[in-house]
C-alpha positions in Angstrom: 189.2 136.9 -33.3 187.1 140.0 -34.0 189.7 142.1 -32.2 192.5 141.0 -34.5 190.4 141.8 -37.6 189.5 145.2 -36.3 193.1 145.9 -35.4 194.3 144.9 -38.9 191.5 147.0 -40.5 192.4 150.0 -38.2 196.1 149.7 -39.2 195.2 149.5 -42.9 192.9 152.5 -42.6 195.5 154.6 -40.8 198.1 153.6 -43.4 195.8 154.6 -46.2 194.8 157.9 -44.5 198.5 158.8 -43.8 199.4 158.0 -47.4 196.6 160.1 -48.7 197.5 163.1 -46.5 201.2 162.7 -47.5 200.2 162.7 -51.2 198.0 165.9 -50.8 200.9 167.6 -48.9 203.5 166.7 -51.5 201.1 167.8 -54.3 200.6 171.2 -52.7 204.4 171.7 -52.5 205.3 170.3 -55.9 202.4 171.5 -58.1 203.6 175.1 -58.4 207.0 173.8 -59.6 205.4 171.3 -62.0 203.2 174.0 -63.6 206.0 176.6 -63.7 204.4 178.9 -61.2 206.8 179.9 -58.4 204.8 182.4 -56.4 201.5 182.2 -58.2 201.5 185.9 -59.3 201.2 186.8 -62.9 202.8 190.0 -63.8 201.0 190.0 -67.1 197.7 188.3 -68.0 196.3 188.2 -71.5 192.9 186.7 -72.3 192.7 184.0 -75.0 191.5 184.9 -78.4 188.9 182.5 -79.8 189.1 181.6 -83.5 186.4 179.6 -85.3 187.8 176.9 -87.5 185.5 175.3 -90.1 186.7 171.8 -89.2 187.4 172.2 -85.4 185.0 174.8 -84.3 185.9 177.4 -81.7 189.6 177.1 -80.7 191.5 179.3 -78.2 194.7 181.0 -79.2 197.1 182.4 -76.6 197.7 185.9 -77.8 199.6 188.7 -76.3 199.5 192.4 -77.3 202.7 194.1 -76.2 204.7 197.2 -77.3 207.7 196.7 -79.5 210.4 199.3 -80.2 210.1 201.0 -83.6 211.8 204.0 -85.1 208.8 206.1 -83.9 208.8 204.7 -80.4 207.0 201.8 -78.9 204.0 200.4 -80.8 201.6 197.7 -79.7 201.5 194.5 -81.7 199.3 191.4 -81.2 201.4 188.2 -81.2 200.4 184.5 -81.1 202.4 182.8 -78.4 203.5 179.6 -80.0 205.6 177.0 -78.2 206.0 175.1 -81.5 207.8 178.1 -83.1 211.6 178.0 -82.7 212.0 181.7 -83.2 209.7 184.7 -83.2 208.5 186.0 -86.6 206.8 189.2 -87.7 205.6 190.3 -91.1 207.4 192.8 -93.3 205.1 195.7 -92.3 206.3 195.5 -88.7 209.9 195.0 -89.8 209.7 198.2 -91.9 208.7 200.1 -88.7 211.6 198.7 -86.8 214.4 198.9 -89.4 212.9 201.5 -91.8 213.3 199.1 -94.7 217.1 198.9 -94.2 217.9 195.2 -94.1 221.5 195.4 -95.3 222.9 194.5 -91.9 220.5 191.5 -91.5 221.2 187.9 -92.6 218.7 186.6 -95.2 217.3 183.2 -94.1 214.8 180.6 -95.0 211.7 180.1 -92.9 210.2 176.6 -92.8 206.6 176.3 -91.7 203.8 173.8 -91.4 204.1 171.0 -94.0 207.6 172.1 -95.0 206.5 175.3 -96.7 209.3 177.7 -97.2 209.5 181.5 -97.3 212.3 184.0 -96.9 213.1 186.5 -94.2 215.8 188.4 -92.3 217.3 187.5 -88.9 217.4 190.4 -86.5 216.2 191.4 -83.1 213.3 193.3 -81.6 212.8 194.9 -78.3 209.5 194.3 -76.4 208.4 196.2 -73.4 206.5 194.7 -70.5 204.7 196.5 -67.7 206.7 199.6 -66.8 210.3 199.7 -68.1 211.1 196.0 -68.4 212.6 195.5 -71.9 213.4 192.1 -73.4 215.4 191.8 -76.6 214.2 188.9 -78.7 215.7 187.2 -81.8 213.2 187.5 -84.6 212.9 186.6 -88.3 211.3 189.4 -90.3 209.3 187.7 -93.1 209.3 189.1 -96.6 205.6 188.4 -96.6 203.0 190.8 -95.3 200.6 187.9 -94.5 202.8 186.3 -91.9 201.3 186.2 -88.5 203.3 187.9 -85.7 204.5 185.0 -83.5 206.4 184.9 -80.2 208.4 181.6 -80.2 210.8 179.8 -77.9 214.2 181.4 -78.6 214.6 184.5 -76.4 211.0 184.6 -75.2 209.5 181.3 -73.9 213.0 180.1 -72.9 213.4 183.0 -70.5 209.9 183.7 -69.3 207.7 181.3 -67.2 204.3 181.2 -68.8 201.2 179.3 -68.0 198.1 178.6 -70.1 195.2 178.8 -67.7 192.4 176.8 -69.2 190.1 177.6 -66.3 190.7 181.4 -66.4 191.0 181.3 -70.2 194.1 183.4 -70.3 197.9 183.4 -70.8 199.8 184.2 -67.6 203.4 185.4 -67.6 204.9 184.9 -64.2 208.5 186.2 -64.3 
């Protein structure tokens, strides 16, 4: 009688242990793919910027300072990396450095922001340079406003680069 119970208990324990080991093994194989990290190496790491909001307190912002091509060569610009933004945007002051104020070849467009607010801008492209000589041409809307924040959005940036927000390391990691 006791032997039968111990045998059932032993089988149940071995089944549980095997299932747990299998789950740990599968998690170790799949987690890099789930979190977008193929080999675990970041080719670019940018620490979070902390902003103090009156209502929310201190909140992190994933920012990235990278060189963009201007008429005078590459100049570093700080961007907010925003997965909620469809397209990258930059203020007129940066657009003037890229296009020297000549917007005739660019299409004028309406920007819609938070709460349905509207402003105007020009659709174009900008070239950003990563470590070394890697250049990425990104679609961008140049805002007519100088108060617009420089933002890197999904189109042409987040859709082609694997990124990870590392809450433990408090940084943005660009993997490929």
